[in-house]
MMTF fields as JSON, N, C-alpha, C and O atoms, coordinates in Angstrom:
{
  "mmtfVersion": "1.0.0",
  "mmtfProducer": "UNKNOWN",
  "numBonds": 519,
  "numAtoms": 520,
  "numGroups": 130,
  "numChains": 1,
  "numModels": 1,
  "chainsPerModel": [1],
  "groupsPerChain": [130],
  "chainIdList": ["A"],
  "bondAtomList": [4, 2, 8, 6, 12, 10, 16, 14, 20, 18, 24, 22, 28, 26, 32, 30, 36, 34, 40, 38, 44, 42, 48, 46, 52, 50, 56, 54, 60, 58, 64, 62, 68, 66, 72, 70, 76, 74, 80, 78, 84, 82, 88, 86, 92, 90, 96, 94, 100, 98, 104, 102, 108, 106, 112, 110, 116, 114, 120, 118, 124, 122, 128, 126, 132, 130, 136, 134, 140, 138, 144, 142, 148, 146, 152, 150, 156, 154, 160, 158, 164, 162, 168, 166, 172, 170, 176, 174, 180, 178, 184, 182, 188, 186, 192, 190, 196, 194, 200, 198, 204, 202, 208, 206, 212, 210, 216, 214, 220, 218, 224, 222, 228, 226, 232, 230, 236, 234, 240, 238, 244, 242, 248, 246, 252, 250, 256, 254, 260, 258, 264, 262, 268, 266, 272, 270, 276, 274, 280, 278, 284, 282, 288, 286, 292, 290, 296, 294, 300, 298, 304, 302, 308, 306, 312, 310, 316, 314, 320, 318, 324, 322, 328, 326, 332, 330, 336, 334, 340, 338, 344, 342, 348, 346, 352, 350, 356, 354, 360, 358, 364, 362, 368, 366, 372, 370, 376, 374, 380, 378, 384, 382, 388, 386, 392, 390, 396, 394, 400, 398, 404, 402, 408, 406, 412, 410, 416, 414, 420, 418, 424, 422, 428, 426, 432, 430, 436, 434, 440, 438, 444, 442, 448, 446, 452, 450, 456, 454, 460, 458, 464, 462, 468, 466, 472, 470, 476, 474, 480, 478, 484, 482, 488, 486, 492, 490, 496, 494, 500, 498, 504, 502, 508, 506, 512, 510, 516, 514],
  "bondOrderList": [1, 1, 1, 1, 1, 1, 1, 1, 1, 1, 1, 1, 1, 1, 1, 1, 1, 1, 1, 1, 1, 1, 1, 1, 1, 1, 1, 1, 1, 1, 1, 1, 1, 1, 1, 1, 1, 1, 1, 1, 1, 1, 1, 1, 1, 1, 1, 1, 1, 1, 1, 1, 1, 1, 1, 1, 1, 1, 1, 1, 1, 1, 1, 1, 1, 1, 1, 1, 1, 1, 1, 1, 1, 1, 1, 1, 1, 1, 1, 1, 1, 1, 1, 1, 1, 1, 1, 1, 1, 1, 1, 1, 1, 1, 1, 1, 1, 1, 1, 1, 1, 1, 1, 1, 1, 1, 1, 1, 1, 1, 1, 1, 1, 1, 1, 1, 1, 1, 1, 1, 1, 1, 1, 1, 1, 1, 1, 1, 1],
  "groupList": [{"groupName": "MET", "atomNameList": ["N", "CA", "C", "O"], "elementList": ["N", "C", "C", "O"], "formalChargeList": [0, 0, 0, 0], "bondAtomList": [1, 0, 2, 1, 3, 2], "bondOrderList": [1, 1, 2], "singleLetterCode": "M", "chemCompType": "L-PEPTIDE LINKING"}, {"groupName": "ARG", "atomNameList": ["N", "CA", "C", "O"], "elementList": ["N", "C", "C", "O"], "formalChargeList": [0, 0, 0, 0], "bondAtomList": [1, 0, 2, 1, 3, 2], "bondOrderList": [1, 1, 2], "singleLetterCode": "R", "chemCompType": "L-PEPTIDE LINKING"}, {"groupName": "LEU", "atomNameList": ["N", "CA", "C", "O"], "elementList": ["N", "C", "C", "O"], "formalChargeList": [0, 0, 0, 0], "bondAtomList": [1, 0, 2, 1, 3, 2], "bondOrderList": [1, 1, 2], "singleLetterCode": "L", "chemCompType": "L-PEPTIDE LINKING"}, {"groupName": "CYS", "atomNameList": ["N", "CA", "C", "O"], "elementList": ["N", "C", "C", "O"], "formalChargeList": [0, 0, 0, 0], "bondAtomList": [1, 0, 2, 1, 3, 2], "bondOrderList": [1, 1, 2], "singleLetterCode": "C", "chemCompType": "L-PEPTIDE LINKING"}, {"groupName": "ILE", "atomNameList": ["N", "CA", "C", "O"], "elementList": ["N", "C", "C", "O"], "formalChargeList": [0, 0, 0, 0], "bondAtomList": [1, 0, 2, 1, 3, 2], "bondOrderList": [1, 1, 2], "singleLetterCode": "I", "chemCompType": "L-PEPTIDE LINKING"}, {"groupName": "TYR", "atomNameList": ["N", "CA", "C", "O"], "elementList": ["N", "C", "C", "O"], "formalChargeList": [0, 0, 0, 0], "bondAtomList": [1, 0, 2, 1, 3, 2], "bondOrderList": [1, 1, 2], "singleLetterCode": "Y", "chemCompType": "L-PEPTIDE LINKING"}, {"groupName": "PHE", "atomNameList": ["N", "CA", "C", "O"], "elementList": ["N", "C", "C", "O"], "formalChargeList": [0, 0, 0, 0], "bondAtomList": [1, 0, 2, 1, 3, 2], "bondOrderList": [1, 1, 2], "singleLetterCode": "F", "chemCompType": "L-PEPTIDE LINKING"}, {"groupName": "THR", "atomNameList": ["N", "CA", "C", "O"], "elementList": ["N", "C", "C", "O"], "formalChargeList": [0, 0, 0, 0], "bondAtomList": [1, 0, 2, 1, 3, 2], "bondOrderList": [1, 1, 2], "singleLetterCode": "T", "chemCompType": "L-PEPTIDE LINKING"}, {"groupName": "GLY", "atomNameList": ["N", "CA", "C", "O"], "elementList": ["N", "C", "C", "O"], "formalChargeList": [0, 0, 0, 0], "bondAtomList": [1, 0, 2, 1, 3, 2], "bondOrderList": [1, 1, 2], "singleLetterCode": "G", "chemCompType": "PEPTIDE LINKING"}, {"groupName": "VAL", "atomNameList": ["N", "CA", "C", "O"], "elementList": ["N", "C", "C", "O"], "formalChargeList": [0, 0, 0, 0], "bondAtomList": [1, 0, 2, 1, 3, 2], "bondOrderList": [1, 1, 2], "singleLetterCode": "V", "chemCompType": "L-PEPTIDE LINKING"}, {"groupName": "SER", "atomNameList": ["N", "CA", "C", "O"], "elementList": ["N", "C", "C", "O"], "formalChargeList": [0, 0, 0, 0], "bondAtomList": [1, 0, 2, 1, 3, 2], "bondOrderList": [1, 1, 2], "singleLetterCode": "S", "chemCompType": "L-PEPTIDE LINKING"}, {"groupName": "GLU", "atomNameList": ["N", "CA", "C", "O"], "elementList": ["N", "C", "C", "O"], "formalChargeList": [0, 0, 0, 0], "bondAtomList": [1, 0, 2, 1, 3, 2], "bondOrderList": [1, 1, 2], "singleLetterCode": "E", "chemCompType": "L-PEPTIDE LINKING"}, {"groupName": "HIS", "atomNameList": ["N", "CA", "C", "O"], "elementList": ["N", "C", "C", "O"], "formalChargeList": [0, 0, 0, 0], "bondAtomList": [1, 0, 2, 1, 3, 2], "bondOrderList": [1, 1, 2], "singleLetterCode": "H", "chemCompType": "L-PEPTIDE LINKING"}, {"groupName": "GLN", "atomNameList": ["N", "CA", "C", "O"], "elementList": ["N", "C", "C", "O"], "formalChargeList": [0, 0, 0, 0], "bondAtomList": [1, 0, 2, 1, 3, 2], "bondOrderList": [1, 1, 2], "singleLetterCode": "Q", "chemCompType": "L-PEPTIDE LINKING"}, {"groupName": "PRO", "atomNameList": ["N", "CA", "C", "O"], "elementList": ["N", "C", "C", "O"], "formalChargeList": [0, 0, 0, 0], "bondAtomList": [1, 0, 2, 1, 3, 2], "bondOrderList": [1, 1, 2], "singleLetterCode": "P", "chemCompType": "L-PEPTIDE LINKING"}, {"groupName": "LYS", "atomNameList": ["N", "CA", "C", "O"], "elementList": ["N", "C", "C", "O"], "formalChargeList": [0, 0, 0, 0], "bondAtomList": [1, 0, 2, 1, 3, 2], "bondOrderList": [1, 1, 2], "singleLetterCode": "K", "chemCompType": "L-PEPTIDE LINKING"}, {"groupName": "ASP", "atomNameList": ["N", "CA", "C", "O"], "elementList": ["N", "C", "C", "O"], "formalChargeList": [0, 0, 0, 0], "bondAtomList": [1, 0, 2, 1, 3, 2], "bondOrderList": [1, 1, 2], "singleLetterCode": "D", "chemCompType": "L-PEPTIDE LINKING"}, {"groupName": "ALA", "atomNameList": ["N", "CA", "C", "O"], "elementList": ["N", "C", "C", "O"], "formalChargeList": [0, 0, 0, 0], "bondAtomList": [1, 0, 2, 1, 3, 2], "bondOrderList": [1, 1, 2], "singleLetterCode": "A", "chemCompType": "L-PEPTIDE LINKING"}, {"groupName": "ASN", "atomNameList": ["N", "CA", "C", "O"], "elementList": ["N", "C", "C", "O"], "formalChargeList": [0, 0, 0, 0], "bondAtomList": [1, 0, 2, 1, 3, 2], "bondOrderList": [1, 1, 2], "singleLetterCode": "N", "chemCompType": "L-PEPTIDE LINKING"}, {"groupName": "TRP", "atomNameList": ["N", "CA", "C", "O"], "elementList": ["N", "C", "C", "O"], "formalChargeList": [0, 0, 0, 0], "bondAtomList": [1, 0, 2, 1, 3, 2], "bondOrderList": [1, 1, 2], "singleLetterCode": "W", "chemCompType": "L-PEPTIDE LINKING"}],
  "groupTypeList": [0, 1, 2, 2, 3, 4, 2, 5, 6, 7, 8, 9, 10, 2, 8, 4, 11, 9, 12, 13, 7, 14, 10, 11, 2, 4, 1, 15, 14, 8, 16, 1, 17, 11, 2, 9, 3, 1, 12, 8, 11, 7, 18, 5, 1, 9, 0, 2, 19, 5, 13, 13, 10, 17, 8, 13, 1, 18, 2, 10, 2, 4, 8, 12, 2, 18, 5, 13, 7, 4, 18, 4, 11, 10, 17, 6, 13, 13, 16, 6, 10, 4, 10, 8, 16, 2, 10, 8, 11, 7, 7, 15, 18, 8, 10, 2, 2, 9, 12, 2, 15, 16, 14, 11, 10, 10, 8, 9, 5, 5, 3, 17, 17, 1, 2, 17, 1, 13, 12, 7, 14, 7, 17, 7, 12, 18, 15, 18, 14, 15],
  "groupIdList": [1, 2, 3, 4, 5, 6, 7, 8, 9, 10, 11, 12, 13, 14, 15, 16, 17, 18, 19, 20, 21, 22, 23, 24, 25, 26, 27, 28, 29, 30, 31, 32, 33, 34, 35, 36, 37, 38, 39, 40, 41, 42, 43, 44, 45, 46, 47, 48, 49, 50, 51, 52, 53, 54, 55, 56, 57, 58, 59, 60, 61, 62, 63, 64, 65, 66, 67, 68, 69, 70, 71, 72, 73, 74, 75, 76, 77, 78, 79, 80, 81, 82, 83, 84, 85, 86, 87, 88, 89, 90, 91, 92, 93, 94, 95, 96, 97, 98, 99, 100, 101, 102, 103, 104, 105, 106, 107, 108, 109, 110, 111, 112, 113, 114, 115, 116, 117, 118, 119, 120, 121, 122, 123, 124, 125, 126, 127, 128, 129, 130],
  "secStructList": [7, 7, 7, 3, 3, 3, 3, 3, 7, 7, 3, 3, 3, 6, 6, 3, 3, 3, 3, 3, 3, 7, 1, 3, 3, 3, 3, 7, 6, 6, 7, 3, 3, 3, 3, 3, 3, 3, 3, 7, 7, 6, 6, 7, 7, 3, 3, 3, 3, 3, 3, 3, 3, 6, 6, 7, 7, 1, 7, 3, 3, 3, 3, 3, 3, 3, 6, 6, 3, 3, 3, 3, 7, 4, 4, 4, 6, 6, 6, 3, 3, 3, 3, 3, 3, 7, 7, 1, 1, 1, 7, 3, 3, 3, 3, 3, 3, 3, 3, 7, 7, 1, 4, 4, 4, 7, 3, 3, 3, 3, 3, 3, 3, 3, 7, 7, 7, 7, 7, 7, 7, 7, 7, 7, 7, 7, 1, 1, 7, 7],
  "xCoordList": [52.022, 52.547, 53.932, 54.194, 54.853, 56.274, 56.478, 55.855, 57.332, 57.706, 59.207, 60.024, 59.499, 60.857, 61.329, 60.57, 62.528, 63.044, 64.266, 65.15, 64.233, 65.345, 65.926, 65.204, 67.168, 67.773, 68.686, 69.257, 68.766, 69.376, 70.067, 69.402, 71.37, 72.147, 72.668, 73.026, 72.702, 73.362, 74.867, 75.237, 75.685, 77.14, 77.95, 77.43, 79.224, 80.204, 80.776, 81.088, 80.931, 81.461, 82.579, 82.34, 83.795, 84.953, 85.089, 85.455, 84.8, 84.945, 83.752, 83.784, 82.72, 81.561, 80.407, 80.383, 79.46, 78.37, 77.272, 76.891, 76.741, 75.699, 74.427, 74.497, 73.325, 72.09, 71.192, 70.959, 70.742, 69.953, 68.645, 68.671, 67.541, 66.225, 65.347, 65.488, 64.496, 64.342, 65.415, 66.182, 65.481, 66.526, 66.214, 67.139, 64.961, 64.526, 63.111, 62.278, 62.849, 61.553, 61.178, 62.039, 59.929, 59.453, 58.272, 57.275, 58.403, 57.433, 57.132, 57.865, 56.044, 55.669, 56.111, 56.327, 56.258, 56.548, 55.554, 54.345, 56.112, 55.271, 55.221, 54.79, 55.665, 55.704, 56.928, 57.849, 56.902, 58.089, 58.569, 57.79, 59.85, 60.417, 61.356, 62.127, 61.267, 62.073, 63.057, 62.637, 64.32, 65.346, 65.973, 66.263, 66.176, 66.687, 68.058, 68.271, 68.947, 70.275, 70.493, 70.064, 71.167, 71.311, 72.65, 73.025, 73.325, 74.546, 74.67, 74.029, 75.489, 75.66, 76.904, 77.152, 77.702, 78.947, 78.702, 78.532, 78.687, 78.294, 79.265, 78.889, 80.478, 81.399, 81.446, 82.137, 80.68, 80.52, 79.346, 78.233, 79.606, 78.451, 78.27, 77.632, 78.825, 78.586, 77.947, 78.434, 76.882, 76.196, 76.134, 75.69, 76.581, 76.608, 75.685, 75.569, 75.036, 74.133, 74.591, 74.896, 74.641, 75.064, 74.055, 73.284, 74.05, 73.189, 74.034, 74.985, 73.745, 74.292, 73.151, 72.32, 73.085, 71.961, 72.031, 73.105, 70.886, 70.758, 71.702, 71.68, 72.465, 73.387, 74.73, 75.605, 74.907, 76.121, 77.047, 76.593, 78.336, 79.337, 79.648, 79.938, 79.601, 80.065, 78.945, 77.758, 79.371, 78.467, 78.413, 79.419, 77.237, 77.081, 76.703, 75.796, 77.381, 77.036, 75.768, 75.699, 74.743, 73.487, 73.639, 73.229, 74.215, 74.382, 74.876, 75.19, 74.943, 75.323, 74.68, 74.189, 74.698, 74.164, 75.368, 75.977, 75.683, 76.747, 76.215, 75.905, 76.108, 75.436, 73.967, 73.181, 73.601, 72.239, 72.179, 71.12, 73.322, 73.48, 73.279, 73.944, 72.41, 72.136, 72.743, 72.634, 73.385, 73.907, 73.525, 73.882, 72.769, 72.403, 73.017, 72.919, 73.678, 74.307, 73.215, 72.101, 73.599, 72.684, 71.875, 70.691, 72.508, 71.862, 70.713, 69.825, 70.705, 69.726, 68.736, 67.811, 68.908, 68.056, 66.598, 65.795, 66.194, 64.772, 64.033, 62.865, 64.711, 63.967, 64.365, 63.836, 65.308, 65.806, 65.781, 65.982, 65.533, 65.709, 66.357, 66.186, 67.089, 67.815, 67.333, 67.109, 67.165, 66.781, 67.511, 67.986, 67.592, 68.223, 68.888, 68.931, 69.414, 70.089, 71.208, 70.906, 72.427, 73.564, 74.273, 75.317, 73.662, 74.247, 73.849, 73.084, 74.362, 74.05, 74.843, 75.688, 74.588, 75.355, 74.559, 74.813, 73.559, 72.66, 72.916, 73.77, 72.152, 72.244, 71.99, 71.129, 72.765, 72.673, 71.682, 71.829, 70.661, 69.63, 69.546, 69.564, 69.455, 69.247, 68.352, 68.267, 67.706, 66.923, 67.037, 67.357, 66.779, 66.805, 65.426, 64.921, 64.767, 63.476, 63.652, 64.175, 63.202, 63.414, 62.039, 61.106, 61.93, 60.767, 61.042, 61.884, 60.331, 60.523, 59.79, 58.623, 60.521, 59.815, 59.863, 58.913, 60.993, 61.198, 62.114, 62.648, 62.34, 63.212, 64.623, 65.312, 65.141, 66.46, 66.619, 67.731, 65.437, 65.522, 65.8, 66.158, 65.655, 65.905, 67.448, 68.277, 67.755, 69.187, 69.428, 68.507, 70.631, 71.135, 71.49, 72.127, 71.088, 71.359, 72.171, 71.867, 73.216, 74.125, 74.187, 74.116, 74.324, 74.591, 75.995, 76.392, 76.695, 78.002, 78.13, 77.419, 78.991, 79.203, 80.685, 81.507, 81.004, 82.431, 82.497, 81.531, 83.701, 83.959, 83.792, 84.119, 83.288, 83.191, 84.539, 85.09, 85.017, 86.27, 85.888, 85.025, 86.541, 86.269, 87.038, 88.221, 86.406, 87.005, 87.803, 87.282, 89.077, 89.907, 90.401, 91.052, 90.147, 90.583, 92.119, 92.861, 92.56, 93.97, 94.491, 93.879, 95.574, 96.164, 96.689, 97.25, 96.49, 97.084, 98.342, 98.417, 99.325, 100.642, 100.94, 100.722, 101.412, 101.81, 103.289, 104.14, 103.59, 104.965, 105.799, 107.025, 105.216, 106.052, 105.653, 105.055, 105.996, 105.611, 106.348, 107.491, 105.713, 106.34, 107.005, 107.583],
  "yCoordList": [14.249, 15.62, 15.507, 14.87, 16.128, 16.24, 17.424, 18.463, 17.308, 18.423, 18.747, 17.869, 19.986, 20.483, 20.963, 21.593, 20.676, 21.06, 22.001, 21.761, 23.071, 24.03, 24.105, 24.445, 23.816, 23.946, 25.25, 25.584, 25.904, 27.171, 27.339, 27.257, 27.57, 27.52, 28.88, 29.728, 29.068, 30.261, 29.862, 28.712, 30.894, 30.603, 31.803, 32.871, 31.67, 32.709, 32.996, 32.054, 34.231, 34.655, 35.586, 36.651, 35.274, 36.113, 36.619, 37.773, 35.773, 36.105, 36.878, 37.201, 37.176, 37.843, 36.849, 35.891, 37.044, 36.186, 36.666, 37.837, 35.682, 35.984, 35.215, 34.006, 35.877, 35.218, 35.014, 35.936, 33.834, 33.476, 32.826, 31.911, 33.231, 32.614, 32.439, 33.202, 31.499, 30.43, 29.4, 29.403, 28.495, 27.458, 26.366, 25.763, 26.059, 25.108, 25.348, 25.899, 24.946, 25.135, 23.889, 23.253, 23.543, 22.491, 23.089, 23.511, 23.115, 23.671, 22.71, 21.751, 22.99, 22.178, 22.919, 24.129, 22.244, 22.872, 23.988, 23.851, 25.099, 26.27, 27.289, 28.417, 26.919, 27.862, 28.726, 28.452, 29.763, 30.642, 30.575, 30.377, 30.739, 30.783, 31.998, 32.299, 32.667, 33.815, 33.533, 33.158, 33.705, 33.486, 34.836, 35.632, 35.072, 36.392, 36.2, 35.272, 37.128, 37.105, 38.489, 39.525, 38.473, 39.705, 39.629, 38.582, 40.744, 40.82, 42.287, 43.188, 42.476, 43.783, 44.534, 45.584, 44.06, 44.738, 45.733, 45.364, 47.034, 48.057, 48.249, 48.814, 47.772, 47.931, 46.716, 46.728, 45.648, 44.472, 44.668, 44.222, 45.348, 45.746, 44.912, 45.334, 43.731, 42.738, 41.458, 40.933, 41.037, 39.861, 38.912, 39.287, 37.685, 36.709, 35.529, 35.118, 34.984, 33.855, 32.668, 32.79, 31.5, 30.301, 29.18, 29.139, 28.257, 27.095, 25.818, 25.735, 24.845, 23.547, 22.648, 22.403, 22.117, 21.288, 19.965, 19.515, 19.354, 18.117, 17.04, 16.825, 16.435, 15.335, 15.928, 15.145, 17.207, 17.764, 18.28, 18.642, 18.322, 18.829, 20.285, 21.039, 20.705, 21.989, 23.075, 22.764, 24.258, 25.443, 26.21, 26.335, 26.706, 27.564, 28.941, 29.078, 29.973, 31.306, 31.692, 31.644, 32.081, 32.54, 33.994, 34.39, 34.787, 36.191, 36.945, 36.34, 38.237, 39.059, 40.406, 40.88, 41.029, 42.343, 43.193, 42.89, 44.232, 45.126, 46.521, 47.232, 46.915, 48.164, 48.015, 47.367, 48.606, 48.468, 47.822, 47.694, 47.445, 46.871, 45.401, 44.731, 44.841, 43.384, 42.788, 43.358, 41.64, 40.908, 39.456, 38.846, 38.921, 37.461, 36.769, 37.235, 35.617, 34.869, 34.347, 33.995, 34.325, 34.08, 32.778, 32.719, 31.768, 30.427, 30.537, 29.685, 31.556, 31.703, 32.838, 33.001, 33.613, 34.819, 34.537, 35.372, 33.391, 33.159, 32.806, 33.16, 32.109, 31.582, 32.186, 31.787, 33.168, 33.753, 35.262, 35.83, 35.9, 37.377, 37.681, 36.953, 38.757, 39.249, 40.618, 41.395, 40.936, 42.285, 42.725, 41.875, 43.98, 44.467, 45.786, 46.276, 46.387, 47.655, 47.541, 47.482, 47.51, 47.356, 48.672, 48.693, 49.809, 51.126, 51.574, 50.892, 52.692, 53.205, 52.56, 51.699, 52.948, 52.488, 51.682, 51.696, 50.946, 50.105, 48.608, 48.245, 47.745, 46.302, 46.052, 46.68, 45.114, 44.815, 43.639, 42.586, 43.863, 42.847, 42.654, 43.617, 41.39, 41.062, 39.79, 39.007, 39.6, 38.444, 37.808, 38.466, 36.556, 35.729, 35.15, 34.5, 35.366, 34.785, 33.711, 33.94, 32.547, 31.383, 30.909, 30.695, 30.756, 30.173, 28.708, 28.323, 27.872, 26.429, 25.743, 25.37, 25.576, 24.94, 23.409, 22.751, 22.856, 21.417, 20.94, 21.76, 19.618, 19.12, 19.597, 19.518, 20.102, 20.691, 21.951, 22.382, 22.532, 23.684, 23.256, 24.106, 21.996, 21.501, 21.591, 21.343, 21.938, 21.99, 22.825, 23.121, 23.184, 23.994, 25.346, 25.388, 26.431, 27.792, 28.469, 28.359, 29.18, 29.891, 31.368, 31.793, 32.109, 33.578, 33.806, 33.208, 34.698, 35.126, 36.629, 37.269, 37.176, 38.639, 38.886, 38.111, 40.0, 40.374, 41.929, 42.637, 42.377, 43.815, 44.262, 43.545, 45.435, 46.014, 46.663, 47.459, 46.324, 46.977, 48.238, 48.268, 49.304, 50.559, 50.657, 50.321, 51.096, 51.25, 52.543, 53.626, 52.392, 53.584, 53.651, 52.705, 54.663, 54.75, 54.613, 55.154, 53.874, 53.743, 54.891, 55.301, 55.369, 56.531, 56.016, 54.924, 56.821, 56.447, 57.263, 58.459, 56.511, 57.131, 57.271, 56.329, 58.372, 58.534, 58.172, 58.821, 57.128, 56.637, 57.571, 57.487, 58.47, 59.389, 60.863, 61.568, 61.277, 62.636, 63.647, 63.407, 64.788, 65.824, 66.852, 67.797],
  "zCoordList": [-71.766, -71.788, -71.301, -70.281, -72.029, -71.643, -70.782, -70.998, -69.807, -68.984, -69.223, -69.499, -69.108, -69.314, -67.935, -67.2, -67.608, -66.313, -66.536, -67.359, -65.741, -65.76, -64.401, -63.464, -64.219, -62.926, -62.996, -64.033, -61.887, -61.877, -60.573, -59.54, -60.531, -59.351, -58.905, -59.722, -57.573, -56.996, -56.924, -56.688, -57.145, -57.124, -56.945, -56.622, -57.143, -56.983, -58.338, -59.067, -58.717, -60.013, -59.751, -59.18, -60.122, -59.956, -58.552, -58.331, -57.61, -56.176, -55.574, -54.386, -56.347, -55.746, -55.671, -56.445, -54.773, -54.669, -55.58, -55.571, -56.412, -57.332, -56.859, -56.636, -56.713, -56.26, -57.534, -58.316, -57.674, -58.842, -58.432, -57.609, -58.94, -58.581, -59.842, -60.798, -59.846, -58.841, -58.967, -59.93, -57.981, -58.055, -58.996, -59.54, -59.234, -60.242, -60.739, -60.019, -61.932, -62.538, -63.32, -63.928, -63.31, -64.198, -64.979, -64.393, -66.286, -67.159, -68.289, -68.533, -68.966, -70.202, -71.425, -71.358, -72.549, -73.817, -74.139, -73.948, -74.635, -74.897, -73.834, -74.072, -72.614, -71.499, -71.629, -72.398, -70.858, -70.692, -69.275, -68.342, -69.121, -67.768, -67.649, -68.559, -66.526, -66.283, -65.138, -64.043, -65.377, -64.386, -64.076, -64.97, -62.77, -62.343, -61.634, -60.854, -61.959, -61.386, -60.676, -61.185, -59.498, -58.737, -57.955, -57.427, -57.909, -57.062, -56.604, -57.145, -55.623, -54.984, -55.323, -54.731, -56.242, -56.591, -57.702, -58.864, -57.318, -58.282, -59.502, -60.529, -59.344, -60.501, -61.437, -62.455, -61.061, -61.913, -62.83, -62.549, -63.942, -64.881, -66.102, -67.066, -66.073, -67.187, -66.51, -65.509, -67.113, -66.644, -67.832, -68.917, -67.618, -68.687, -68.394, -67.24, -69.396, -69.215, -70.02, -71.206, -69.368, -69.989, -69.869, -68.911, -70.842, -70.81, -70.802, -71.58, -69.984, -70.025, -70.298, -69.424, -71.566, -71.955, -71.219, -70.819, -71.049, -70.331, -70.996, -72.208, -70.188, -70.663, -71.227, -71.597, -71.3, -71.859, -70.786, -69.701, -71.065, -70.056, -70.353, -69.424, -71.584, -71.976, -71.693, -71.602, -71.571, -71.387, -72.729, -73.428, -73.057, -74.266, -73.783, -72.963, -74.275, -73.951, -74.629, -75.858, -73.885, -74.47, -74.858, -75.95, -73.992, -74.245, -73.024, -71.999, -73.129, -71.995, -72.02, -73.044, -70.821, -70.59, -70.101, -69.075, -70.842, -70.452, -70.228, -71.184, -68.987, -68.561, -69.0, -68.309, -70.132, -70.638, -72.05, -72.665, -72.493, -73.831, -73.798, -73.008, -74.595, -74.646, -75.879, -76.965, -75.735, -76.895, -76.65, -75.641, -77.637, -77.591, -78.754, -79.889, -78.478, -79.571, -80.555, -80.168, -81.79, -82.917, -82.697, -83.029, -82.15, -81.955, -80.968, -80.97, -80.131, -79.028, -79.237, -78.441, -80.277, -80.469, -80.57, -80.153, -81.106, -81.302, -80.017, -79.853, -79.105, -77.937, -76.632, -75.594, -76.628, -75.369, -75.472, -76.546, -74.354, -74.277, -72.922, -71.944, -72.908, -71.704, -71.444, -72.372, -70.194, -69.844, -68.542, -67.788, -68.299, -67.083, -67.296, -68.425, -66.247, -66.283, -65.234, -64.042, -65.616, -64.751, -64.437, -63.785, -64.934, -64.694, -63.275, -62.594, -62.856, -61.534, -60.407, -60.651, -59.251, -58.082, -57.134, -55.93, -57.666, -56.862, -57.125, -57.934, -56.417, -56.708, -58.187, -58.803, -58.745, -60.184, -60.351, -59.731, -61.218, -61.499, -63.008, -63.775, -63.421, -64.768, -64.884, -63.938, -66.021, -66.137, -67.494, -68.484, -67.53, -68.746, -68.92, -68.004, -70.108, -70.387, -71.431, -72.521, -71.065, -71.955, -72.504, -71.73, -73.772, -74.388, -74.567, -75.378, -73.807, -73.767, -74.889, -74.761, -76.038, -77.151, -77.172, -77.594, -76.706, -76.79, -75.729, -74.982, -75.608, -74.514, -74.584, -73.566, -75.73, -75.81, -74.92, -74.615, -74.509, -73.651, -72.212, -71.398, -71.868, -70.551, -70.269, -71.144, -69.076, -68.778, -67.538, -66.776, -67.36, -66.196, -66.827, -67.88, -66.199, -66.657, -65.599, -64.411, -66.013, -65.118, -65.463, -66.616, -64.392, -64.583, -63.976, -62.976, -64.645, -64.087, -64.175, -64.949, -63.424, -63.451, -63.548, -63.059, -64.2, -64.352, -64.378, -64.661, -64.061, -64.196, -65.638, -66.584, -65.765, -67.149, -67.518, -66.758, -68.627, -69.11, -69.773, -70.651, -69.35, -70.017, -71.295, -71.343, -72.3, -73.61, -73.61, -73.342, -73.917, -74.084, -75.502, -75.944, -76.22, -77.587, -77.682, -76.863, -78.706, -78.938, -79.778, -80.764, -79.38, -80.139, -81.478, -81.577, -82.478, -83.865, -83.994, -83.714, -84.443, -84.649, -86.118, -86.881, -86.522, -87.922, -88.028, -87.42, -88.806, -88.886, -89.691, -89.619, -90.463, -91.252, -90.899, -91.711, -89.703, -89.347, -90.194, -90.582, -90.496, -91.335, -90.509, -91.046]
}
């Protein structure tokens, strides 16, 4: 029986403390693993999830949660899901659910938080006013 290991670290993101649990998991292929990220900065309403595959140095963006909107990169859509709600003025919580299909799922997973940029419509200018 092969076991898959997921390591998950608590860290600092853009100067804020981000709490991530659990710190490590060992599962077998076919299992699911849920990773939770939490921080107390009410104006940091974007949560990003990254994977560092075993033996690799680079990070791959799995997806992000922006307020209540979820975006998962196409390469991860089949085996990963993101949930949470970053609206409101309370502690921000989000989770990543990983379906562990094979050893490639092993690795280190990171959560990061950033300020949400507010969208402001750009004014359109008529170059030939009448």
